[in-house]
C-alpha positions in Angstrom: 0.0 0.0 0.0 1.1 3.4 -0.8 1.6 6.1 2.1 -0.4 9.1 1.7 1.5 12.4 1.2 0.2 15.7 0.9 1.0 19.0 -1.0 -0.4 22.4 -1.8 -1.3 23.3 -5.3 0.3 26.4 -6.3 -2.5 27.7 -8.6 -5.5 26.8 -6.5 -4.1 26.7 -2.8 -6.1 23.3 -2.6 -4.3 20.6 -0.6 -3.8 17.5 -2.5 -2.9 13.6 -1.7 -1.4 11.2 -3.7 -4.5 9.0 -2.8 -6.9 11.4 -4.5 -8.2 13.2 -1.6 -8.2 17.1 -1.4 -8.8 19.6 1.3 -10.1 23.2 0.4 -9.2 25.8 3.1 -9.2 24.3 6.5 -11.9 21.7 5.7 -11.7 18.2 6.3 -10.2 15.8 3.7 -12.8 14.7 1.0 -12.7 12.9 -2.2 -14.8 15.7 -3.8 -18.2 15.1 -5.5 -18.9 13.0 -8.7 -19.9 15.3 -11.8 -22.4 13.8 -14.3 -19.7 12.2 -16.3 -18.2 10.4 -13.3 -15.3 12.5 -12.3 -14.6 13.7 -9.1 -14.5 17.4 -8.8 -13.5 20.1 -6.0 -14.8 23.8 -5.9 -12.7 26.7 -5.3 -13.3 30.4 -5.8 -15.9 30.0 -8.1 -14.2 27.3 -10.2 -14.5 23.8 -10.5 -11.3 21.5 -10.6 -11.1 18.0 -11.6 -9.4 15.9 -8.8 -7.3 13.5 -11.2 -5.7 16.6 -12.7 -4.9 18.2 -9.5 -3.2 15.0 -8.6 -1.4 14.6 -11.7 -0.2 18.2 -11.6 1.3 17.9 -8.2 2.7 14.5 -8.1 3.8 14.2 -11.6 5.0 17.5 -13.0 4.4 17.7 -16.9 7.5 19.3 -18.4 6.0 19.9 -21.6 2.4 21.2 -21.3 2.1 22.3 -24.9 2.8 18.9 -25.8 1.2 16.4 -23.2 -2.2 18.1 -22.2 -4.4 15.0 -21.6 -4.8 13.4 -18.2 -6.3 9.9 -18.4 -7.4 7.1 -15.8 -5.1 4.1 -16.6 -7.6 1.7 -14.9 -10.6 3.4 -16.9 -12.1 4.4 -13.6 -13.1 7.8 -13.7 -13.4 8.2 -9.6 -10.2 6.5 -9.0 -7.8 9.3 -8.4 -4.9 7.5 -6.8 -1.3 8.3 -8.1 0.9 5.4 -8.1 4.3 5.7 -9.7 
């Protein structure tokens, strides 16, 4: 089992864990809410962010964002936001 680690997203100030949990402000850890397409989301400052994109952006930085812009779930489960190297 992968140990949980947390980081703060520089753009949104949302705390993100490698296991797919998020904390907005001083709130408790949450998985977010599921949108109509099955992806987990979290609101912040009037915007909605996909949890899987926050996890990927913070635990696997993209050296070429102009070239690699797609974030996909390898196991095809849209609400599984774990990052496993």
